[in-house]
C-alpha positions, 0 to 999 in steps of 0.5 A: 478493471472491473469491480465485483458484486460482494454480499454481506458474507464476503463483505464480512470475510474481507473484513475478519482477513484484514484483521487477520489473515494468518487465521486458518480458514476452519477459524476465518470461518467461523468469524465470519458465520460461514461453514469451511467450505463456504469461507473456503471456495468464497476467499478463492474467489476474491483471490481469482477477482483480484479484490484480494490482492495479497495477504501479507504481515505487517511488521513494526518498522522501528523493530526490524530497523527502518525507522524513519518514514518519509512522506515526498511530494514529488513534481517532474520536469514534464507531466506527459503521460510517457514521463509520468508512468516512466517516474511509476515504472522507476518507483515502481521496483524500490523496496524503500517506496512504501505508496506511490500515489500521482497526485492533483493539482499540487505535486505531481506524485506524493510517496510513502517510503522507508529507511533507516536512517536519514544516509539512507534516503539521501541515498535513495534521493540521490539514485531517484530524484534526480535531474537524469529522472524529469524530478523538478522539484522534490518536498520531503517530510520526516515523520516523528511519530506514528500515531495511526496505522490500519491499512484497512479498506472500511466501511465494509460491514455495516456497523 
């Protein structure tokens, strides 16, 4: 996927949207120092270009009963391209898998999971991280406290 050229107005729009994507176009334009028609046209272009993948609400997991975050390192039995792609496809549709990264060096993947509790984590482990899915090694880290969560792309606008 090729990147598109972003000017200062695009960067301001993206910065504001990362803070609050629920703003009306009028509010967005005002905060980004643009006219509403310009704001609307630019946002549509950024969506069509794939710069804006989607607009979502970020929930507090503990307030909705999903309080266990697990960071998991996965090593597959084989590192062939088709095995790696098969594992990525396996976890892509699992809602508890919030993030999946193919990494190097070290394990093959690092996943961020969000589950209700330890029992839900164990059920997920038995379903996903088995020999049948070509998983050789699993190393899990359980979050005891989240001190920061900022799903933003930094550095869009100069300070």
